[in-house]
N, C-alpha and C positions, 0 to 999 in steps of 0.2 A: 512595258515605259516600266524603266528601271527609276531607282530614285535618285531628282535633278534638285533641278534650281530654276526659279523665274529670276528676271529681270528686263533691259529694255538692251534692245539695237541701238547703240552710239552711229552705227555709220560703216565704212568701207576704209581703208587703206594697203598701203602694203609696207613689207618688213623685209629687211636683208637677214634669210636663214645664214647657218655656220657657213656652208660651201659656195656661198655669196651668190646663189641664187637669190630672185626676190619673189617674195609671193602674197598673191591676192588674199586678203586679209578682209572679215568682216567683226570689228568689236564690239562686243558682250559684255555689259555691267551684269553683274548676276549677284544678288546677293547683297547684306546678308538676311535670310530669310528663315525668321521665327517658326517652329512647330508647331499646331494648333489645335493637331488633334491626330490618334492614330487610330485607323479603323481595324478594327478585328474581325478575322472571319466567323461564321454558325460554327457551334461544338455542339457537341451534348448537353454541357452543363451551362452554356454561356446562348444568349439569343446572338448578340454582337451586328456586323455591319451587312455581314454575306460576303466581304469581302477584305482585305490586305490591303490596308494604303495607309500612307501620309500624307499630312492636309498641310500645305505649306500659304504661310502669308507673306506679303511683300511690297514696300513702301507703307509708312502709317499715314491713316486717313485722319483728318482734323476731328475731333469731335462732335463740336457741333454739326459736323455734318454726318459722322457715322448715325447708323440708327439704333435705338434698345438691342435688338437683337444681335446685332452686332458686335458692340457691347456685352451681352453678357455670353457671347460666346467665346471672349479672350479674356474678361476680369472674374477673376475670383474673389472679389469682393463686394459683388455687384447684387445688391436687396432685390427679392420681388417672394411675393407673394406664393406662386408656385414653386419656388424652390424651397422658402420654409415649408411649404405642406408637404413636398418628397423627401425632406430631410425630417419631420417629423413620421412619415410614414414609412421609414428605416430604408428610401432609398438611395442608395450610393450615386452620388454628386461626379460626374466625370472629373478630372483636372484638369485646371485652367492653363493658357501661356500665361494668364496677367501681363500683358503687353498692351502696347494700342490698338484700336481696330486696324486692320490692315485694310490698304486699297485693293488689293488683287489678293485673290482666294482661289489654291488650286490646289488638284491629288494628284499625286503620284502613286501609279498599284505596284503592287510587288508582287501578283501572283500571274497576269499578260503581258508576254515579250519581258521576259525578266533583264534580258542584256548581260549584265555582269551581275546578278543576284542570283546567288546559288543557293541561300537558304534565308527564310524569314522565320523569324516568331513573333507576332505579335499579340501586345497584351493593352488592355485598358490604361494607355499613360506611357505604353515604353514597347518600342519595336529591337527585338536584335535582329541584324541583317551580317550575312555573310557576302562578303564583295569580290568577286574577284579582280586585281590590278596586271597591268604589266608594266614591266621596266624594262629599261638598256640594260642589257650584258657588255657589251662590246666585242663577243665574241663572232667570228663569221658565220660558223657555223648556222648557233644557235642565238641572231641578234637581240631579240625580247625571249622573256620568260616572263610567264604567268603564276602569280602566288593569291593565294587567300590573306583575306583582312575584317574584322569582325567589328561591326560598328552597333553601336546602343544608342539609339534616338529617340529621347525622352519629350515629353509635352513640354515647350516655353524654352527648350534647349534652340540655340541658334546656329544655321548652318550658315557656312561659308564657301569662297572657291577651291579652298584647300582639301576642304574636310570632305567633298563630294567628289572632287575632279584631279583629286592626287593617280599621278601615270597612268591617266586616261587617255589614248591616243585617237579617240575617234566618237564624235557626239551625234545625236539627233536634236533637230530643232524645231519646235512646231511654232507659228505664229501664223499669225494672218495676213494674207495677201492684199496687195493695192486695188482699192476696188477703183474699176473704170468706168462702171456707167454701164448705160444700155452700147453694144457692141453688134456688127455686123458679124456673119459666119467667118468673113476674112479672117479678123481678129480673134475672134473666139476661137473657131475652132479650123486654123490653118487652111479653109477651105481653099483651091485653085483660084475660083472665079470665073466666068462666061471669057468663052473669046473675044482676044481685043481687035480682030479683025472690023472692016467698016462697015458689015453685016448685019452687024451687032448695035442696038441703040440705045446708050443711056441703060445697060444692063449689066457692067461688069463685073460689078459687084452681087449681084445676083445670086442665090442658094442654089439655084436652080430650079429642074420638076420637083411638084409635090402633086402628082398625080396618083404615085401608089398610092397616100393615101385610103383613097377612096375604097380599097381591097382590105381595109383593115376590118372585117367583119360585114360587111356591106356599109358603115356608118360614115366611113370619111372622116373620121377621127385621128388627130395624129397619133401615129405609134408610140411607144413609150422609147423614151431613148431617144428621137428623133433629134438630130442637130441643126437648131434654126438659133437665128438671131435674141438676144435678150442680153441680162445683167452677168456680168464680169468680174470675177474676180473677189475681193472682199468675201476671201472664204479661208476654212483653217486649211495649212500645209504643212506637209511633214518633209521635211531634207534629210535623208537620212546619211550616215558616215560623213560626215564634216571631220576636215582632220585635223588636231586642234595642234597650233604650231607656236603658241606662247602660255602662260597663265602664270597672270601678278597678282598674288594674291594680299597682298598691300592695299591695290587703290580696288581688288575685286570685278577685276577684269581678263576674260577668258578671248583670247583671237582663235579664229577659225578659216580653215581653209576655202575661199569661196563665198559663194550670196546668200545672202537669207531673207524669205521673203516678208514683206511692210516696206512702212515705211520710216527714218530715223525716229527713233523714240515707243516703237511699238514693243508691244509686251512680248515677251518669249519665255517658251517650256523648255528649259536644256536639261540632257538627259544622257549618260553614256551609252552607246549605241546596242542596238542588239542585232544588230546585223551580224551574219555568220555566211563562211564561205571565201568564196574569194575577193579577194579587198578587203577584207575585216583583219579588225586588231587581234583575232582568235587566228588570221590565218597568218601573221605572221609570227606565232609563235610556234610554228612549227621548225623542226630542225632543216640546214639548208644543206645541200649534197653536193660539194668544192669539188667541181673535176680536176683530176690529176691532168699533171702538166704532159704533154706530147716526149716524149722521147724522142731525143736526134737519130 
């Protein structure tokens, strides 16, 4: 996962693009997201957190609803006995974002599935990231060109859509799918069901025989991975390589082509895609060989 933003899914719509075609889009409201913490990897001189990451918050939480640890995570001036004891012992207090407690807090790791993050250097309170961007050139042989940009993310900084998704062609979206309750095997696992002839009596949607379970070490226990009826949906789903149709920095709106799991208003995590190979943004930066015209 690369550096991204948190937001809400507002719904689906359609927009007309430059060539006159209609694109089905999902409207995402992303950010602004304050940087709450910078996670650092372990080094020889410092213990660290074990991995590099940027922790972001989204939507202020009411102070009466926030817990005291939630206040202490973001407030720089909060007084506590533990804080005073650590200061007297000479322990350095990490920097705070000094903002309101956040309703949603998520981390974006910089080391696994880097995406367009080519280089990173994380210290306490600051992260220096080299991000690879792709811009349109207008050239027929090479319509897109990649370039690198250095970003400095500090605790307390507020990230917007323009900061993260400038010159980004496609994104990965993580959200929770709609919960559908307990469902049968035909809806959950796309089973074909039993024959619908007259000889089959009221068991057209059954999973079929389960006699093979008795061969599982002679115990009759269900084998691991057996597809049966049960809870369906309400799980974390990642949709990769959704094309960015439009970016509205003033209203913090991002339009992506296609659907996003979840109901309207669900929380989403959006980051530049880490997909490589055919169909990926990096594949578009390769030069295109233009065929020569046939001689008459």
